[in-house]
C-alpha positions as CSV (number, residue, x, y, z in Angstrom):
1,M,99.5,168.2,69.7
2,S,101.9,167.1,66.3
3,K,100.1,164.6,64.2
4,Y,103.2,163.1,64.3
5,P,104.6,162.7,67.6
6,Y,107.3,159.9,67.0
7,R,108.5,161.9,64.1
8,Q,108.7,165.0,66.6
9,D,110.2,163.3,69.7
10,R,112.8,161.9,67.0
11,E,114.1,165.6,65.9
12,E,113.8,166.7,69.6
13,I,116.3,164.1,70.6
14,K,118.1,164.8,67.5
15,A,118.4,168.5,68.6
16,L,119.4,167.6,72.1
17,L,122.3,165.6,70.9
18,L,123.5,168.0,68.7
19,Q,123.4,170.4,71.9
20,F,125.4,168.0,73.8
21,D,127.9,167.4,71.0
22,N,128.2,171.3,71.1
23,L,128.6,171.2,75.1
24,K,131.3,169.0,74.6
25,A,133.1,170.8,72.4
26,G,132.9,174.0,74.5
27,K,130.9,176.0,71.9
28,S,128.9,178.7,73.4
29,N,125.2,179.2,73.8
30,S,124.9,175.5,74.5
31,F,123.2,175.7,77.7
32,I,120.9,172.5,78.3
33,E,118.2,172.0,81.0
34,E,118.1,169.4,83.9
35,E,115.4,167.5,81.9
36,S,116.9,167.6,78.7
37,F,119.7,165.8,80.0
38,E,117.5,162.9,81.6
39,R,116.1,162.4,78.1
40,I,119.8,162.2,76.6
41,I,121.1,159.7,79.3
42,D,117.8,157.7,78.7
43,Y,118.5,157.6,74.9
44,F,121.9,156.4,75.3
45,D,120.6,153.5,77.9
46,E,118.2,152.6,75.7
47,K,120.8,152.3,73.0
48,E,123.0,150.4,75.3
49,Q,125.9,152.8,74.6
50,L,126.2,152.9,78.6
51,S,129.9,155.2,78.6
52,Q,128.0,157.8,76.6
53,A,125.1,157.8,78.9
54,L,127.8,157.8,81.8
55,E,129.6,160.8,80.1
56,A,126.1,162.7,79.8
57,A,125.1,162.0,83.3
58,E,128.7,163.4,84.3
59,Y,128.2,166.7,82.3
60,G,124.6,167.0,83.9
61,I,125.9,166.8,87.2
62,E,128.5,169.6,86.7
63,Q,126.0,171.7,85.6
64,Y,123.3,170.8,87.9
65,P,125.3,169.2,91.4
66,Y,122.1,169.7,93.5
67,S,120.0,167.3,91.1
68,A,119.1,164.3,92.8
69,M,117.6,162.6,89.7
70,L,120.8,163.0,87.9
71,L,122.8,161.3,90.3
72,L,120.1,158.6,90.4
73,K,120.7,158.4,86.7
74,K,124.4,158.0,87.1
75,A,124.0,155.0,89.5
76,D,121.7,153.4,87.6
77,I,124.5,153.4,84.6
78,L,127.5,152.8,87.0
79,I,125.3,149.4,88.6
80,A,124.8,148.5,84.7
81,L,128.5,149.0,83.8
82,K,129.3,146.7,87.0
83,H,130.9,149.7,89.0
84,Y,129.1,149.0,92.4
85,K,130.7,150.9,94.8
86,E,131.0,154.0,92.9
87,A,127.3,153.4,92.4
88,L,126.8,153.4,96.2
89,F,128.8,156.6,96.8
90,T,127.0,158.2,94.1
91,L,123.6,157.0,95.7
92,E,124.9,158.2,99.3
93,Q,125.2,161.8,97.6
94,A,121.5,161.8,95.8
95,E,120.2,160.6,99.5
96,V,121.4,163.6,101.1
97,L,119.6,165.7,98.6
98,D,116.4,163.6,98.3
99,S,115.6,160.6,100.6
100,R,112.1,160.2,99.4
101,D,112.4,158.7,95.7
102,T,111.9,155.0,96.3
103,N,114.4,154.2,93.0
104,L,117.4,155.5,95.5
105,F,116.5,152.2,97.6
106,I,115.7,150.1,94.9
107,L,119.3,150.7,93.1
108,K,121.2,150.7,96.3
109,T,119.5,147.0,97.1
110,D,120.7,146.2,93.3
111,A,124.6,147.2,94.2
112,Y,124.4,145.5,97.4
113,L,122.7,142.2,95.7
114,A,125.5,142.3,92.9
115,L,128.1,142.7,95.6
116,D,126.5,139.4,97.1
117,M,125.6,141.5,100.2
118,Q,121.7,140.2,100.7
119,Q,121.4,141.2,104.1
120,K,122.5,144.5,103.6
121,A,120.3,144.5,100.6
122,A,117.2,143.8,102.9
123,D,118.4,145.9,105.8
124,V,118.1,148.8,103.3
125,L,114.2,147.9,102.5
126,E,113.3,146.5,105.9
127,A,114.5,150.3,106.9
128,A,112.9,152.5,103.9
129,I,109.2,150.4,103.9
130,H,108.7,152.4,107.3
131,D,109.0,155.5,105.5
132,F,106.7,155.1,102.7
133,E,103.1,154.9,102.3
134,G,100.8,153.7,99.4
135,D,102.1,152.3,96.1
136,E,105.5,153.4,97.0
137,R,105.4,151.3,100.1
138,L,104.0,148.3,98.0
139,D,106.9,148.7,95.4
140,L,109.2,148.4,98.1
141,L,107.5,145.5,99.6
142,F,107.8,143.4,96.3
143,E,111.6,144.5,95.9
144,L,112.2,143.3,99.5
145,A,110.3,140.2,98.6
146,D,112.6,139.2,95.3
147,V,115.6,139.8,97.8
148,Y,114.4,137.6,100.2
149,D,113.8,135.0,97.5
150,D,117.2,135.5,96.1
151,Y,118.9,134.5,99.1
152,E,116.2,131.8,100.0
153,N,114.6,133.3,103.1
154,F,111.5,131.9,102.0
155,E,109.6,132.9,105.1
156,K,110.5,136.0,104.9
157,V,108.9,136.1,101.0
158,F,105.9,135.1,102.3
159,D,105.8,137.7,105.1
160,C,106.3,140.4,102.4
161,L,103.3,139.7,100.3
162,K,101.0,138.9,103.2
163,M,102.0,142.6,104.1
164,I,101.3,143.8,100.6
165,L,97.9,142.1,100.7
166,E,97.1,143.4,104.0
167,Q,97.6,147.1,102.7
168,D,95.9,146.0,99.4
169,P,94.1,143.0,99.1
170,N,93.1,143.1,95.5
171,N,96.3,143.3,94.5
172,E,96.6,140.6,91.4
173,E,100.7,140.3,91.4
174,A,100.6,139.6,94.9
175,L,97.5,137.4,94.8
176,Y,99.2,135.3,92.2
177,K,102.3,135.2,93.9
178,I,101.3,134.1,97.5
179,C,99.7,131.2,96.1
180,F,102.8,129.6,95.4
181,W,104.4,130.5,98.5
182,T,101.9,129.3,100.8
183,D,102.4,126.0,99.3
184,F,106.1,126.2,99.4
185,T,106.5,127.2,103.1
186,G,103.4,125.1,104.1
187,R,101.9,128.0,105.9
188,N,98.3,127.1,104.4
189,E,96.5,128.0,107.8
190,E,97.9,131.3,107.5
191,G,96.9,131.4,104.2
192,I,93.3,130.4,104.9
193,R,93.0,133.0,107.3
194,L,94.3,135.6,105.1
195,H,92.4,134.6,102.3
196,Q,88.8,134.4,104.3
197,K,89.9,138.1,105.7
198,I,89.7,139.2,102.0
199,I,86.7,137.8,100.9
200,E,84.8,139.0,104.0
201,D,85.6,142.4,102.5
202,F,85.6,141.5,98.8
203,P,83.8,138.6,98.0
204,F,83.7,138.8,94.3
205,N,88.0,138.4,94.5
206,E,88.0,135.2,92.3
207,L,91.9,135.3,93.3
208,A,91.3,135.3,96.8
209,W,88.9,132.2,96.5
210,F,91.3,130.4,94.4
211,N,93.9,131.0,96.8
212,L,91.6,129.8,99.8
213,A,90.8,126.8,97.9
214,A,94.3,125.8,97.2
215,A,95.2,126.2,101.0
216,Y,92.7,123.7,102.1
217,Q,93.7,121.5,99.3
218,G,97.5,121.7,100.8
219,L,95.9,120.4,104.0
220,K,94.3,117.8,102.0
221,L,90.5,119.1,102.8
222,Y,89.4,118.5,99.5
223,E,85.6,118.7,100.0
224,K,86.2,122.5,101.5
225,A,88.9,123.2,98.6
226,I,86.5,122.1,95.9
227,D,83.7,124.8,97.8
228,A,86.2,127.5,97.2
229,Y,86.7,126.9,93.4
230,E,83.3,126.6,93.0
231,Y,83.1,130.2,94.2
232,A,86.1,130.9,92.0
233,V,84.6,129.9,89.2
234,A,80.9,131.0,89.6
235,I,82.6,134.8,89.4
236,D,85.0,133.7,86.7
237,E,83.6,131.1,84.5
238,K,86.5,130.8,82.2
239,F,88.9,130.3,85.3
240,D,90.4,127.0,84.0
241,F,93.0,126.9,86.7
242,A,90.4,126.8,89.2
243,L,88.7,123.7,87.1
244,R,92.0,121.9,86.8
245,N,92.7,122.0,90.7
246,M,89.0,120.9,91.5
247,G,89.2,118.1,89.1
248,D,92.7,117.0,91.0
249,A,90.8,117.3,94.3
250,Y,88.0,115.1,93.1
251,I,90.7,112.7,91.9
252,R,91.9,112.4,95.4
253,L,88.3,111.8,96.8
254,R,88.2,108.9,94.5
255,K,85.2,110.9,93.0
256,Y,86.1,110.2,89.4
257,K,82.8,110.7,87.3
258,N,82.6,114.4,89.1
259,A,86.7,114.7,88.1
260,V,86.0,114.1,84.3
261,E,82.9,116.2,84.2
262,V,85.4,119.2,85.4
263,L,88.5,118.5,83.5
264,E,86.4,118.0,80.1
265,R,85.3,121.7,81.0
266,V,88.8,123.0,81.1
267,L,89.4,121.1,77.3
268,E,86.9,123.5,76.2
269,L,88.4,126.7,78.0
270,A,91.9,126.0,77.3
271,R,94.3,124.6,74.6
272,P,94.5,120.7,74.5
273,E,97.1,119.5,77.2
274,D,98.6,115.8,77.6
275,V,98.1,116.2,81.2
276,I,94.7,116.9,81.1
277,Y,94.2,114.1,78.6
278,E,95.9,111.7,81.2
279,A,94.1,112.7,83.9
280,I,90.6,111.8,82.3
281,G,92.3,108.6,81.3
282,H,93.4,107.9,84.7
283,C,89.9,108.6,86.2
284,Y,88.3,106.3,83.1
285,D,90.9,103.8,84.4
286,K,89.9,103.8,87.8
287,M,86.5,103.5,86.9
288,G,87.1,100.1,84.9
289,N,86.2,101.7,81.8
290,Y,89.6,100.6,80.2
291,A,88.6,101.5,76.4
292,Q,87.6,105.0,77.3
293,A,90.9,104.9,79.4
294,R,93.0,104.5,76.3
295,F,91.2,106.9,74.2
296,Y,92.7,109.7,76.4
297,Y,96.1,107.9,77.1
298,R,96.6,108.2,73.7
299,K,95.5,111.6,73.3
300,A,97.6,112.6,75.8
301,S,100.3,110.4,73.9
302,H,99.7,112.0,70.5
303,L,100.8,115.8,72.4
304,N,103.6,114.0,74.2
305,S,105.2,111.4,72.4
306,E,108.2,111.5,74.3
307,D,106.3,110.2,77.6
308,T,106.5,106.5,77.7
309,Q,104.6,106.4,80.9
310,L,101.4,106.7,78.8
311,N,102.3,103.8,76.9
312,Y,102.8,101.6,80.2
313,K,99.4,103.1,81.2
314,I,97.7,101.7,77.9
315,A,99.6,98.5,78.5
316,C,98.3,98.3,82.4
317,T,94.6,98.6,80.8
318,Y,95.2,95.8,78.3
319,M,96.6,94.1,81.1
320,N,93.2,94.2,82.9
321,E,91.5,92.9,80.2
322,A,93.9,90.1,79.5
323,N,94.8,91.3,76.4
324,W,98.2,90.3,76.9
325,D,99.5,90.6,73.0
326,S,98.1,94.3,73.2
327,A,99.6,95.1,76.4
328,I,103.1,93.6,75.2
329,K,103.0,95.6,72.1
330,N,102.7,99.0,74.2
331,L,105.3,98.1,76.3
332,E,107.5,97.1,73.9
333,I,107.1,101.1,72.3
334,A,107.9,102.3,75.8
335,L,110.9,99.8,76.3
336,R,112.6,101.1,72.9
337,I,112.9,104.4,74.7
338,H,113.8,103.3,78.1
339,R,114.8,99.5,77.8
340,L,116.2,99.8,81.5
341,Q,113.0,101.0,83.1
342,P,112.2,98.2,85.9
343,E,108.4,99.3,85.6
344,Y,108.1,98.2,82.2
345,N,110.4,95.1,82.2
346,L,108.2,93.7,85.5
347,A,104.6,94.4,83.2
348,I,106.3,92.7,80.3
349,G,107.3,89.7,82.2
350,Q,104.2,89.4,83.7
351,C,102.2,89.4,80.3
352,Y,104.6,86.7,79.0
353,V,104.2,84.4,82.2
354,E,100.6,84.7,81.6
355,M,101.2,83.6,77.9
356,N,103.4,80.8,79.3
357,K,106.4,82.2,77.8
358,L,108.6,81.5,80.6
359,D,112.1,82.0,79.1
360,E,111.0,85.4,77.9
361,A,109.5,86.4,81.3
362,I,112.6,85.1,83.4
363,T,115.2,87.4,80.8
364,Y,112.4,90.9,81.7
365,F,112.8,89.6,85.1
366,G,116.3,89.3,85.2
367,N,116.8,92.8,84.1
368,V,114.4,94.1,86.8
369,V,116.6,92.5,89.6
370,R,120.2,93.7,88.0
371,I,118.8,97.2,87.7
372,R,117.3,97.4,91.4
373,P,118.8,94.8,93.0
374,K,117.0,95.6,96.1
375,N,113.4,95.6,94.6
376,I,111.5,93.0,96.5
377,N,108.8,92.6,93.3
378,G,111.4,92.0,90.8
379,W,112.8,89.1,92.9
380,T,109.6,87.5,93.9
381,E,108.3,87.4,90.2
382,L,111.6,86.1,89.0
383,L,111.5,83.4,91.7
384,K,107.6,82.3,90.9
385,C,108.7,82.5,87.3
386,L,111.7,80.1,88.1
387,Y,110.1,78.0,89.9
388,K,107.1,77.2,87.4
389,A,109.8,76.8,85.0
390,E,111.2,74.2,87.0
391,M,114.2,75.5,86.9
392,L,115.0,74.3,90.8
393,E,118.6,74.8,90.9
394,E,118.5,78.4,89.4
395,A,115.5,79.2,91.8
396,L,117.3,78.2,94.9
397,E,120.7,79.9,94.3
398,Y,118.5,83.5,93.1
399,A,116.8,83.0,96.6
400,G,119.8,83.5,98.1
401,F,121.0,86.3,96.0
402,A,117.5,87.9,97.0
403,F,118.2,87.4,100.4
404,E,121.5,88.9,100.7
405,Q,120.5,91.7,98.1
406,T,117.3,93.0,100.3
407,D,119.1,92.8,103.3
408,G,117.5,89.3,104.6
409,K,113.8,89.9,104.2
410,P,111.9,87.3,105.3
411,I,109.7,86.2,102.6
412,F,113.1,85.2,100.5
413,L,113.1,82.2,103.3
414,F,109.8,81.3,102.3
415,Y,110.4,80.9,98.6
416,K,113.8,79.2,99.6
417,S,111.7,76.5,101.7
418,A,109.4,76.3,98.9
419,V,111.9,75.4,96.2
420,L,113.7,73.0,98.6
421,Y,110.4,71.2,99.0
422,A,110.1,70.8,95.5
423,M,113.8,69.7,95.4
424,G,112.8,66.6,98.0
425,K,115.0,68.7,100.7
426,S,112.0,68.2,103.2
427,K,114.1,68.8,106.2
428,E,116.2,71.7,105.0
429,A,113.1,73.3,103.5
430,L,111.4,72.8,107.0
431,L,114.4,74.6,108.7
432,H,114.1,77.5,106.3
433,L,110.3,77.5,106.8
434,E,110.3,77.7,110.9
435,T,112.9,80.9,110.3
436,G,110.8,82.5,108.1
437,M,107.8,82.0,110.4
438,S,109.7,83.5,113.5
439,R,110.4,86.4,111.6
440,N,107.0,86.8,109.8
441,P,104.3,84.0,110.2
442,K,102.0,86.4,108.4
443,L,103.9,86.0,104.9
444,V,103.4,82.1,105.0
445,K,100.4,83.1,102.6
446,K,103.0,84.0,99.9
447,F,104.5,80.2,100.4
448,I,101.2,78.6,99.9
449,E,100.5,80.4,97.2
450,I,103.5,79.0,95.2
451,N,102.1,75.9,95.9
452,P,99.0,74.9,97.5
453,S,99.7,71.0,97.5
454,I,102.1,71.9,100.2
455,L,99.4,71.8,102.7
456,Q,99.2,68.1,102.8
457,V,102.8,67.9,104.3
458,Q,101.8,67.3,107.9
459,Q,104.9,69.0,109.3
460,V,104.0,72.1,107.7
461,V,100.5,71.9,108.8
462,D,101.6,71.3,112.3
463,L,104.2,74.3,111.9
464,I,101.7,76.7,110.7
465,A,99.6,75.7,113.4
466,H,101.9,76.3,116.1
467,Y,102.7,79.9,115.0
468,K,98.9,80.6,114.7
469,K,98.1,79.2,118.2
470,R,101.3,81.4,119.5
471,N,100.3,84.6,118.1
472,S,96.7,84.4,119.2
473,I,97.8,83.7,122.8
């Protein structure tokens, strides 16, 4: 063997190219072997000199008219040059000489796909997979899966991957891919059966355990999913994706302490990611440990400063602690980027209400109802604020707007009634209250919340008692 194989290859191809030039020039003694033509074609192809590659293929076929390999090379170049119909004709010639080369069917598929004939491409491969075994059949099945993906027959993609795993249960590429397609197609029960069978024969296949867990998770069988993820991690203790998903399953079960333990292990194994820090923050948030929640939300924010939801979540932790000033500071950061985000405007408005800064609150609640006029929460917060600020004329007007914009939601009949009572218009107020009670009597709680002293009005008490009695019959 040469001490410098690369140099030897370079010298050999240089000599072959000289021979090819002599052949084209019609010089004597310029015979080139079939394999050498293949090397010349590959050389030009790698250099992206496709016209020279095609020329070499045609000279080669002229000397070796019964070479299926050279015909396949020519077809490959023709496809690269977008001469698809000519490529298919060349492939038909190659198939007569050798129909046992999988490249023949893969190239046919490429040509049909380029001609936007997906069904024809699929038919070629569907027919071919029955004539091959072993790795060649697997190659064709992967190609067929890609074809079905290309024209969005996703159920068939799953079927192809399933066939691959039935033949080769440890095929990593298929195991990785089928996890996604099981979830995408919703064929979780089938995925469970398939991977249970693989695990019976290959109990230490961590990808099969992971896919089994993911299928359970797709069916919201979180306890079973966690058990399967545990097996995957027991086989490969550095399987961080299994730990991530396990953490998510624990969160779904509201087992936040377990979720934190698992997600902390993810941070030890993989590069820090904002989504992991955010998930840990969410767990501490749910456990009522707001200081720790903020710590992890901030870590997430340092990695993804554009995600204003993190500022919003930090603000919410402060709101839970009645620390309104700190909440407002974080909401203002979020609003600098997304000024008209309804959720942020609603939250900052609520903070200002708690601080009794009602004018500021009304401004932000006004933003919410302008952006989302059908959003009930925005209107109710605005009306409560106007009522509290004793801006009764405005409250009455906006209660009417709210009723119209939300397609007649009965809650606003109760708010209108409360405002009318505050304005001393008790007859009109009672009419609206009765209409609201006839539509949804349970909403009277909201009516009472606005002004609990309303229960001192005998007509109101009698009306509520009447509907309570009627609904209990």
